ZAROZA-871477 format. One record per residue: residue in three letters; x, y, z of N, C-alpha, C, O in turn. Coordinates in steps of 0.1 Angstrom, whole numbers. Example, Ala and Ser with C-alpha at 12.3 -4.5 7.8 and 13.67 -1.06 7.14 Angstrom:
REM ZAROZA-871477
@code: ALA, n_east: 132, n_north: -57, n_up: 78, ca_east: 123, ca_north: -45, ca_up: 78, c_east: 132, c_north: -33, c_up: 78, o_east: 142, o_north: -33, o_up: 85
@code: SER, n_east: 128, n_north: -22, n_up: 71, ca_east: 137, ca_north: -11, ca_up: 71, c_east: 129, c_north: 0, c_up: 79, o_east: 134, o_north: 11, o_up: 80
REM end
This chain:
REM ZAROZA-871477
@code: MET, n_east: 1108, n_north: 546, n_up: 1141, ca_east: 1095, ca_north: 541, ca_up: 1137, c_east: 1085, c_north: 552, c_up: 1138, o_east: 1084, o_north: 559, o_up: 1148
@code: ALA, n_east: 1076, n_north: 553, n_up: 1128, ca_east: 1065, ca_north: 563, ca_up: 1128, c_east: 1055, c_north: 559, c_up: 1138, o_east: 1052, o_north: 547, o_up: 1141
@code: ASP, n_east: 1049, n_north: 570, n_up: 1144, ca_east: 1037, ca_north: 567, ca_up: 1153, c_east: 1026, c_north: 577, c_up: 1149, o_east: 1027, o_north: 583, o_up: 1139
@code: ALA, n_east: 1016, n_north: 577, n_up: 1157, ca_east: 1004, ca_north: 585, ca_up: 1154, c_east: 1006, c_north: 600, c_up: 1153, o_east: 998, o_north: 607, o_up: 1147
@code: ARG, n_east: 1017, n_north: 604, n_up: 1159, ca_east: 1021, ca_north: 619, ca_up: 1158, c_east: 1029, c_north: 622, c_up: 1146, o_east: 1031, o_north: 634, o_up: 1143
@code: THR, n_east: 1033, n_north: 612, n_up: 1138, ca_east: 1041, ca_north: 615, ca_up: 1126, c_east: 1032, c_north: 618, c_up: 1115, o_east: 1021, o_north: 612, o_up: 1112
@code: VAL, n_east: 1036, n_north: 628, n_up: 1107, ca_east: 1028, ca_north: 632, ca_up: 1095, c_east: 1038, c_north: 631, c_up: 1083, o_east: 1049, o_north: 635, o_up: 1083
@code: THR, n_east: 1033, n_north: 624, n_up: 1073, ca_east: 1041, ca_north: 622, ca_up: 1061, c_east: 1035, c_north: 631, c_up: 1050, o_east: 1023, o_north: 631, o_up: 1047
@code: GLU, n_east: 1044, n_north: 639, n_up: 1044, ca_east: 1040, ca_north: 648, ca_up: 1034, c_east: 1048, c_north: 646, c_up: 1021, o_east: 1060, o_north: 644, o_up: 1021
@code: VAL, n_east: 1041, n_north: 645, n_up: 1010, ca_east: 1047, ca_north: 644, ca_up: 997, c_east: 1047, c_north: 657, c_up: 990, o_east: 1036, o_north: 664, o_up: 990
@code: ARG, n_east: 1058, n_north: 662, n_up: 985, ca_east: 1059, ca_north: 675, ca_up: 979, c_east: 1065, c_north: 675, c_up: 965, o_east: 1073, o_north: 667, o_up: 961
@code: VAL, n_east: 1060, n_north: 684, n_up: 957, ca_east: 1066, ca_north: 688, ca_up: 944, c_east: 1067, c_north: 703, c_up: 945, o_east: 1057, o_north: 710, o_up: 947
@code: ASP, n_east: 1079, n_north: 708, n_up: 945, ca_east: 1081, ca_north: 723, ca_up: 946, c_east: 1087, c_north: 729, c_up: 933, o_east: 1095, o_north: 723, o_up: 926
@code: ALA, n_east: 1082, n_north: 741, n_up: 931, ca_east: 1088, ca_north: 749, ca_up: 920, c_east: 1087, c_north: 743, c_up: 906, o_east: 1096, o_north: 744, o_up: 898
@code: LEU, n_east: 1075, n_north: 736, n_up: 903, ca_east: 1073, ca_north: 731, ca_up: 890, c_east: 1069, c_north: 742, c_up: 881, o_east: 1059, o_north: 749, o_up: 883
@code: THR, n_east: 1076, n_north: 744, n_up: 871, ca_east: 1074, ca_north: 755, ca_up: 861, c_east: 1066, c_north: 749, c_up: 849, o_east: 1071, o_north: 740, o_up: 842
@code: LEU, n_east: 1055, n_north: 755, n_up: 846, ca_east: 1046, ca_north: 751, ca_up: 835, c_east: 1043, c_north: 763, c_up: 826, o_east: 1041, o_north: 774, o_up: 832
@code: ASP, n_east: 1042, n_north: 761, n_up: 813, ca_east: 1036, ca_north: 771, ca_up: 805, c_east: 1021, c_north: 768, c_up: 804, o_east: 1017, o_north: 758, o_up: 799
@code: ALA, n_east: 1013, n_north: 778, n_up: 808, ca_east: 999, ca_north: 776, ca_up: 809, c_east: 991, c_north: 786, c_up: 801, o_east: 995, o_north: 797, o_up: 799
@code: ASP, n_east: 979, n_north: 781, n_up: 797, ca_east: 969, ca_north: 790, ca_up: 790, c_east: 961, c_north: 795, c_up: 802, o_east: 950, o_north: 790, o_up: 805
@code: ILE, n_east: 965, n_north: 807, n_up: 807, ca_east: 959, ca_north: 812, ca_up: 819, c_east: 957, c_north: 827, c_up: 818, o_east: 966, o_north: 834, o_up: 812
@code: GLY, n_east: 946, n_north: 832, n_up: 823, ca_east: 944, ca_north: 847, ca_up: 823, c_east: 930, c_north: 851, c_up: 819, o_east: 923, o_north: 843, o_up: 812
@code: VAL, n_east: 926, n_north: 863, n_up: 823, ca_east: 913, ca_north: 868, ca_up: 820, c_east: 914, c_north: 880, c_up: 811, o_east: 904, o_north: 884, o_up: 804
@code: HIS, n_east: 926, n_north: 887, n_up: 810, ca_east: 927, ca_north: 899, ca_up: 802, c_east: 929, c_north: 895, c_up: 787, o_east: 935, o_north: 884, o_up: 784
@code: ALA, n_east: 925, n_north: 904, n_up: 778, ca_east: 926, ca_north: 901, ca_up: 764, c_east: 940, c_north: 897, c_up: 759, o_east: 941, o_north: 888, o_up: 751
@code: HIS, n_east: 950, n_north: 904, n_up: 764, ca_east: 964, ca_north: 900, ca_up: 760, c_east: 969, c_north: 887, c_up: 766, o_east: 979, o_north: 882, o_up: 761
@code: GLU, n_east: 962, n_north: 881, n_up: 775, ca_east: 966, ca_north: 868, ca_up: 781, c_east: 959, c_north: 856, c_up: 774, o_east: 965, o_north: 846, o_up: 773
@code: ILE, n_east: 947, n_north: 858, n_up: 769, ca_east: 940, ca_north: 847, ca_up: 763, c_east: 946, c_north: 842, c_up: 751, o_east: 948, o_north: 850, o_up: 741
@code: GLY, n_east: 949, n_north: 829, n_up: 751, ca_east: 956, ca_north: 823, ca_up: 739, c_east: 971, c_north: 825, c_up: 739, o_east: 978, o_north: 819, o_up: 731
@code: ALA, n_east: 977, n_north: 832, n_up: 749, ca_east: 991, ca_north: 834, ca_up: 750, c_east: 996, c_north: 826, c_up: 763, o_east: 992, o_north: 830, o_up: 774
@code: ARG, n_east: 1003, n_north: 816, n_up: 761, ca_east: 1008, ca_north: 808, ca_up: 772, c_east: 1018, c_north: 816, c_up: 780, o_east: 1026, o_north: 824, o_up: 775
@code: GLN, n_east: 1017, n_north: 814, n_up: 793, ca_east: 1026, ca_north: 821, ca_up: 802, c_east: 1030, c_north: 812, c_up: 814, o_east: 1023, o_north: 802, o_up: 817
@code: PRO, n_east: 1042, n_north: 815, n_up: 820, ca_east: 1046, ca_north: 806, ca_up: 830, c_east: 1039, c_north: 807, c_up: 843, o_east: 1034, o_north: 817, o_up: 848
@code: LEU, n_east: 1037, n_north: 795, n_up: 849, ca_east: 1032, ca_north: 794, ca_up: 863, c_east: 1043, c_north: 786, c_up: 871, o_east: 1049, o_north: 777, o_up: 865
@code: VAL, n_east: 1044, n_north: 789, n_up: 884, ca_east: 1053, ca_north: 781, ca_up: 892, c_east: 1044, c_north: 775, c_up: 903, o_east: 1038, o_north: 782, o_up: 911
@code: VAL, n_east: 1044, n_north: 762, n_up: 903, ca_east: 1034, ca_north: 754, ca_up: 911, c_east: 1042, c_north: 746, c_up: 922, o_east: 1052, o_north: 739, o_up: 919
@code: SER, n_east: 1037, n_north: 747, n_up: 934, ca_east: 1042, ca_north: 739, ca_up: 945, c_east: 1030, c_north: 732, c_up: 951, o_east: 1020, o_north: 738, o_up: 954
@code: VAL, n_east: 1032, n_north: 719, n_up: 954, ca_east: 1022, ca_north: 711, ca_up: 960, c_east: 1027, c_north: 703, c_up: 972, o_east: 1038, o_north: 697, o_up: 972
@code: ALA, n_east: 1019, n_north: 703, n_up: 983, ca_east: 1023, ca_north: 695, ca_up: 995, c_east: 1010, c_north: 687, c_up: 998, o_east: 1000, o_north: 692, o_up: 1001
@code: LEU, n_east: 1012, n_north: 674, n_up: 998, ca_east: 1001, ca_north: 665, ca_up: 1001, c_east: 1004, c_north: 657, c_up: 1014, o_east: 1014, o_north: 651, o_up: 1015
@code: THR, n_east: 994, n_north: 658, n_up: 1023, ca_east: 995, ca_north: 650, ca_up: 1035, c_east: 989, c_north: 637, c_up: 1033, o_east: 978, o_north: 636, o_up: 1028
@code: LEU, n_east: 996, n_north: 627, n_up: 1037, ca_east: 991, ca_north: 613, ca_up: 1036, c_east: 984, c_north: 609, c_up: 1049, o_east: 987, o_north: 613, o_up: 1060
@code: GLY, n_east: 974, n_north: 600, n_up: 1047, ca_east: 966, ca_north: 595, ca_up: 1058, c_east: 973, c_north: 586, c_up: 1067, o_east: 971, o_north: 586, o_up: 1079
@code: ALA, n_east: 982, n_north: 578, n_up: 1062, ca_east: 990, ca_north: 569, ca_up: 1070, c_east: 1004, c_north: 575, c_up: 1074, o_east: 1011, o_north: 580, o_up: 1065
@code: PRO, n_east: 1007, n_north: 575, n_up: 1086, ca_east: 1020, ca_north: 581, ca_up: 1090, c_east: 1032, c_north: 572, c_up: 1085, o_east: 1043, o_north: 578, o_up: 1083
@code: ARG, n_east: 1030, n_north: 559, n_up: 1084, ca_east: 1041, ca_north: 551, ca_up: 1080, c_east: 1039, c_north: 546, c_up: 1066, o_east: 1028, o_north: 541, o_up: 1062
@code: VAL, n_east: 1049, n_north: 548, n_up: 1057, ca_east: 1048, ca_north: 545, ca_up: 1043, c_east: 1059, c_north: 536, c_up: 1040, o_east: 1071, o_north: 539, o_up: 1042
@code: ALA, n_east: 1056, n_north: 524, n_up: 1035, ca_east: 1066, ca_north: 514, ca_up: 1032, c_east: 1066, c_north: 510, c_up: 1017, o_east: 1075, o_north: 504, o_up: 1012
@code: THR, n_east: 1055, n_north: 513, n_up: 1010, ca_east: 1054, ca_north: 509, ca_up: 996, c_east: 1048, c_north: 521, c_up: 988, o_east: 1042, o_north: 530, o_up: 993
@code: LEU, n_east: 1050, n_north: 520, n_up: 975, ca_east: 1045, ca_north: 531, ca_up: 966, c_east: 1030, c_north: 531, c_up: 967, o_east: 1024, o_north: 542, o_up: 965
@code: GLY, n_east: 1023, n_north: 520, n_up: 969, ca_east: 1009, ca_north: 520, ca_up: 970, c_east: 1004, c_north: 528, c_up: 982, o_east: 992, o_north: 531, o_up: 983
@code: GLU, n_east: 1012, n_north: 531, n_up: 992, ca_east: 1008, ca_north: 538, ca_up: 1004, c_east: 1011, c_north: 553, c_up: 1003, o_east: 1009, o_north: 560, o_up: 1013
@code: THR, n_east: 1016, n_north: 557, n_up: 992, ca_east: 1020, ca_north: 571, ca_up: 990, c_east: 1014, c_north: 576, c_up: 977, o_east: 1006, o_north: 570, o_up: 971
@code: VAL, n_east: 1019, n_north: 587, n_up: 972, ca_east: 1016, ca_north: 593, ca_up: 959, c_east: 1028, c_north: 594, c_up: 951, o_east: 1038, o_north: 600, o_up: 955
@code: ASP, n_east: 1028, n_north: 589, n_up: 939, ca_east: 1039, ca_north: 590, ca_up: 929, c_east: 1040, c_north: 605, c_up: 925, o_east: 1030, o_north: 611, o_up: 920
@code: TYR, n_east: 1052, n_north: 611, n_up: 926, ca_east: 1054, ca_north: 625, ca_up: 923, c_east: 1049, c_north: 627, c_up: 908, o_east: 1044, o_north: 638, o_up: 905
@code: ARG, n_east: 1052, n_north: 618, n_up: 900, ca_east: 1048, ca_north: 619, ca_up: 886, c_east: 1033, c_north: 622, c_up: 883, o_east: 1029, o_north: 628, o_up: 874
@code: HIS, n_east: 1025, n_north: 616, n_up: 892, ca_east: 1010, ca_north: 618, ca_up: 891, c_east: 1007, c_north: 633, c_up: 894, o_east: 998, o_north: 639, o_up: 888
@code: ILE, n_east: 1014, n_north: 639, n_up: 904, ca_east: 1011, ca_north: 653, ca_up: 907, c_east: 1015, c_north: 662, c_up: 895, o_east: 1007, o_north: 670, o_up: 891
@code: VAL, n_east: 1027, n_north: 659, n_up: 889, ca_east: 1031, ca_north: 666, ca_up: 878, c_east: 1022, c_north: 665, c_up: 866, o_east: 1019, o_north: 674, o_up: 859
@code: ALA, n_east: 1017, n_north: 652, n_up: 864, ca_east: 1008, ca_north: 649, ca_up: 853, c_east: 995, c_north: 657, c_up: 854, o_east: 989, o_north: 663, o_up: 845
@code: GLU, n_east: 989, n_north: 658, n_up: 867, ca_east: 977, ca_north: 665, ca_up: 869, c_east: 979, c_north: 680, c_up: 866, o_east: 970, o_north: 687, o_up: 860
@code: ALA, n_east: 990, n_north: 686, n_up: 871, ca_east: 993, ca_north: 700, ca_up: 869, c_east: 995, c_north: 703, c_up: 854, o_east: 990, o_north: 713, o_up: 849
@code: THR, n_east: 1002, n_north: 694, n_up: 847, ca_east: 1004, ca_north: 696, ca_up: 833, c_east: 991, c_north: 695, c_up: 825, o_east: 990, o_north: 703, o_up: 815
@code: ASP, n_east: 983, n_north: 686, n_up: 828, ca_east: 970, ca_north: 685, ca_up: 822, c_east: 962, c_north: 698, c_up: 823, o_east: 956, o_north: 702, o_up: 814
@code: LEU, n_east: 961, n_north: 703, n_up: 835, ca_east: 954, ca_north: 716, ca_up: 837, c_east: 960, c_north: 727, c_up: 829, o_east: 953, o_north: 736, o_up: 824
@code: ALA, n_east: 973, n_north: 728, n_up: 828, ca_east: 980, ca_north: 738, ca_up: 821, c_east: 977, c_north: 738, c_up: 806, o_east: 979, o_north: 748, o_up: 800
@code: ALA, n_east: 973, n_north: 727, n_up: 801, ca_east: 971, ca_north: 725, ca_up: 787, c_east: 958, c_north: 731, c_up: 782, o_east: 956, o_north: 734, o_up: 770
@code: ARG, n_east: 949, n_north: 734, n_up: 792, ca_east: 936, ca_north: 740, ca_up: 788, c_east: 934, c_north: 754, c_up: 794, o_east: 941, o_north: 757, o_up: 804
@code: HIS, n_east: 926, n_north: 762, n_up: 789, ca_east: 924, ca_north: 776, ca_up: 794, c_east: 918, c_north: 775, c_up: 808, o_east: 907, o_north: 770, o_up: 809
@code: VAL, n_east: 924, n_north: 782, n_up: 817, ca_east: 919, ca_north: 784, ca_up: 831, c_east: 920, c_north: 799, c_up: 833, o_east: 931, o_north: 804, o_up: 832
@code: PRO, n_east: 909, n_north: 806, n_up: 836, ca_east: 910, ca_north: 820, ca_up: 837, c_east: 918, c_north: 825, c_up: 849, o_east: 925, o_north: 835, o_up: 847
@code: LEU, n_east: 917, n_north: 819, n_up: 860, ca_east: 924, ca_north: 824, ca_up: 872, c_east: 933, c_north: 814, c_up: 879, o_east: 931, o_north: 802, o_up: 878
@code: ILE, n_east: 944, n_north: 820, n_up: 885, ca_east: 953, ca_north: 811, ca_up: 892, c_east: 946, c_north: 805, c_up: 904, o_east: 949, o_north: 794, o_up: 909
@code: GLU, n_east: 936, n_north: 812, n_up: 910, ca_east: 928, ca_north: 806, ca_up: 921, c_east: 921, c_north: 794, c_up: 916, o_east: 920, o_north: 784, o_up: 923
@code: SER, n_east: 915, n_north: 794, n_up: 904, ca_east: 908, ca_north: 783, ca_up: 899, c_east: 917, c_north: 771, c_up: 896, o_east: 914, o_north: 760, o_up: 899
@code: PHE, n_east: 929, n_north: 775, n_up: 890, ca_east: 939, ca_north: 765, ca_up: 887, c_east: 943, c_north: 757, c_up: 900, o_east: 944, o_north: 745, o_up: 901
@code: ALA, n_east: 946, n_north: 765, n_up: 911, ca_east: 950, ca_north: 759, ca_up: 924, c_east: 939, c_north: 751, c_up: 930, o_east: 942, o_north: 740, o_up: 935
@code: GLN, n_east: 927, n_north: 755, n_up: 929, ca_east: 916, ca_north: 748, ca_up: 935, c_east: 914, c_north: 734, c_up: 927, o_east: 912, o_north: 724, o_up: 934
@code: MET, n_east: 914, n_north: 735, n_up: 914, ca_east: 912, ca_north: 723, ca_up: 906, c_east: 924, c_north: 713, c_up: 908, o_east: 921, o_north: 701, o_up: 909
@code: LEU, n_east: 936, n_north: 718, n_up: 909, ca_east: 947, ca_north: 709, ca_up: 912, c_east: 946, c_north: 703, c_up: 926, o_east: 949, o_north: 691, o_up: 927
@code: ALA, n_east: 942, n_north: 710, n_up: 936, ca_east: 941, ca_north: 705, ca_up: 949, c_east: 930, c_north: 694, c_up: 949, o_east: 932, o_north: 684, o_up: 956
@code: GLU, n_east: 919, n_north: 696, n_up: 942, ca_east: 908, ca_north: 686, ca_up: 942, c_east: 913, c_north: 673, c_up: 935, o_east: 910, o_north: 662, o_up: 939
@code: ARG, n_east: 921, n_north: 675, n_up: 924, ca_east: 926, ca_north: 663, ca_up: 917, c_east: 936, c_north: 656, c_up: 926, o_east: 936, o_north: 643, o_up: 926
@code: CYS, n_east: 944, n_north: 663, n_up: 934, ca_east: 954, ca_north: 657, ca_up: 943, c_east: 947, c_north: 649, c_up: 954, o_east: 952, o_north: 638, o_up: 958
@code: LEU, n_east: 936, n_north: 654, n_up: 959, ca_east: 929, ca_north: 647, ca_up: 969, c_east: 924, c_north: 633, c_up: 964, o_east: 922, o_north: 624, o_up: 972
@code: ALA, n_east: 922, n_north: 632, n_up: 951, ca_east: 917, ca_north: 620, ca_up: 946, c_east: 928, c_north: 610, c_up: 942, o_east: 925, o_north: 599, o_up: 937
@code: LEU, n_east: 940, n_north: 613, n_up: 946, ca_east: 951, ca_north: 604, ca_up: 942, c_east: 953, c_north: 593, c_up: 952, o_east: 963, o_north: 585, o_up: 951
@code: GLY, n_east: 944, n_north: 591, n_up: 961, ca_east: 945, ca_north: 579, ca_up: 970, c_east: 946, c_north: 582, c_up: 984, o_east: 937, o_north: 585, o_up: 991
@code: ALA, n_east: 959, n_north: 581, n_up: 989, ca_east: 961, ca_north: 582, ca_up: 1003, c_east: 962, c_north: 596, c_up: 1009, o_east: 966, o_north: 598, o_up: 1020
@code: VAL, n_east: 958, n_north: 606, n_up: 1001, ca_east: 959, ca_north: 620, ca_up: 1005, c_east: 947, c_north: 625, c_up: 1013, o_east: 935, o_north: 622, o_up: 1010
@code: THR, n_east: 950, n_north: 631, n_up: 1025, ca_east: 940, ca_north: 637, ca_up: 1033, c_east: 939, c_north: 652, c_up: 1033, o_east: 929, o_north: 658, o_up: 1037
@code: ARG, n_east: 950, n_north: 658, n_up: 1028, ca_east: 951, ca_north: 673, ca_up: 1027, c_east: 960, c_north: 676, c_up: 1016, o_east: 970, o_north: 670, o_up: 1014
@code: ALA, n_east: 955, n_north: 686, n_up: 1008, ca_east: 964, ca_north: 691, ca_up: 997, c_east: 965, c_north: 706, c_up: 998, o_east: 956, o_north: 714, o_up: 999
@code: GLU, n_east: 978, n_north: 710, n_up: 998, ca_east: 981, ca_north: 725, ca_up: 998, c_east: 988, c_north: 728, c_up: 984, o_east: 998, o_north: 722, o_up: 981
@code: VAL, n_east: 982, n_north: 737, n_up: 977, ca_east: 987, ca_north: 741, ca_up: 964, c_east: 990, c_north: 755, c_up: 963, o_east: 981, o_north: 764, o_up: 967
@code: THR, n_east: 1002, n_north: 759, n_up: 959, ca_east: 1005, ca_north: 773, ca_up: 957, c_east: 1009, c_north: 775, c_up: 942, o_east: 1016, o_north: 767, o_up: 936
@code: VAL, n_east: 1002, n_north: 785, n_up: 936, ca_east: 1005, ca_north: 788, ca_up: 922, c_east: 1009, c_north: 803, c_up: 921, o_east: 1002, o_north: 812, o_up: 926
@code: ALA, n_east: 1021, n_north: 805, n_up: 916, ca_east: 1026, ca_north: 818, ca_up: 913, c_east: 1026, c_north: 821, c_up: 898, o_east: 1028, o_north: 813, o_up: 890
@code: LYS, n_east: 1023, n_north: 834, n_up: 895, ca_east: 1023, ca_north: 839, ca_up: 882, c_east: 1033, c_north: 849, c_up: 880, o_east: 1030, o_north: 861, o_up: 882
@code: PRO, n_east: 1045, n_north: 846, n_up: 876, ca_east: 1057, ca_north: 855, ca_up: 876, c_east: 1055, c_north: 868, c_up: 868, o_east: 1060, o_north: 878, o_up: 871
@code: ARG, n_east: 1047, n_north: 867, n_up: 857, ca_east: 1046, ca_north: 879, ca_up: 848, c_east: 1034, c_north: 888, c_up: 851, o_east: 1032, o_north: 897, o_up: 844
@code: ALA, n_east: 1026, n_north: 885, n_up: 862, ca_east: 1014, ca_north: 892, ca_up: 865, c_east: 1017, c_north: 906, c_up: 870, o_east: 1010, o_north: 916, o_up: 866
@code: LEU, n_east: 1028, n_north: 908, n_up: 877, ca_east: 1032, ca_north: 921, ca_up: 883, c_east: 1046, c_north: 924, c_up: 880, o_east: 1055, o_north: 915, o_up: 879
@code: ALA, n_east: 1049, n_north: 937, n_up: 877, ca_east: 1062, ca_north: 941, ca_up: 874, c_east: 1072, c_north: 940, c_up: 885, o_east: 1084, o_north: 936, o_up: 884
@code: ALA, n_east: 1067, n_north: 944, n_up: 897, ca_east: 1077, ca_north: 945, ca_up: 909, c_east: 1074, c_north: 935, c_up: 920, o_east: 1080, o_north: 937, o_up: 931
@code: ALA, n_east: 1066, n_north: 925, n_up: 917, ca_east: 1063, ca_north: 915, ca_up: 928, c_east: 1059, c_north: 902, c_up: 921, o_east: 1056, o_north: 901, o_up: 909
@code: LEU, n_east: 1058, n_north: 892, n_up: 930, ca_east: 1053, ca_north: 879, ca_up: 925, c_east: 1039, c_north: 876, c_up: 930, o_east: 1037, o_north: 875, o_up: 942
@code: ALA, n_east: 1030, n_north: 875, n_up: 921, ca_east: 1016, ca_north: 873, ca_up: 924, c_east: 1014, c_north: 858, c_up: 926, o_east: 1019, o_north: 850, o_up: 918
@code: SER, n_east: 1007, n_north: 854, n_up: 937, ca_east: 1005, ca_north: 840, ca_up: 939, c_east: 992, c_north: 838, c_up: 947, o_east: 987, o_north: 847, o_up: 953
@code: VAL, n_east: 988, n_north: 825, n_up: 948, ca_east: 976, ca_north: 821, ca_up: 955, c_east: 980, c_north: 808, c_up: 962, o_east: 987, o_north: 800, o_up: 957
@code: ARG, n_east: 974, n_north: 805, n_up: 974, ca_east: 976, ca_north: 793, ca_up: 981, c_east: 962, c_north: 788, c_up: 984, o_east: 953, o_north: 795, o_up: 989
@code: VAL, n_east: 960, n_north: 775, n_up: 981, ca_east: 947, ca_north: 768, ca_up: 984, c_east: 950, c_north: 756, c_up: 993, o_east: 959, o_north: 748, o_up: 990
@code: VAL, n_east: 942, n_north: 754, n_up: 1003, ca_east: 943, ca_north: 742, ca_up: 1011, c_east: 929, c_north: 735, c_up: 1010, o_east: 919, o_north: 741, o_up: 1013
@code: ALA, n_east: 930, n_north: 722, n_up: 1006, ca_east: 917, ca_north: 714, ca_up: 1005, c_east: 919, c_north: 701, c_up: 1014, o_east: 930, o_north: 696, o_up: 1015
@code: GLN, n_east: 908, n_north: 698, n_up: 1020, ca_east: 908, ca_north: 686, ca_up: 1029, c_east: 896, c_north: 677, c_up: 1026, o_east: 894, o_north: 667, o_up: 1032
REM end
């Protein structure tokens, strides 16, 4: 049985989206992949119904909607997605990581945003 020390987290990991993202001339209008991971902390430690949690599909829908329009920076993308996730109901904390696999030749560029 859950108690006050229990934390419930809803996660979507490694969601790959083709996004209209970037600030450089060669990026604008050219869709490129992002890898998005989201961890949402719920306010109630005990979850018994869908109404007490967040439907994973809503997280994916919010990320997909953002990917459909031009966002200049992955930092902005992560911040906007975190804010949208906080509005999904029972969420008290949203952690969003966005990686941009094609940004660097020898490394994976990413950003992490935590919103409460």
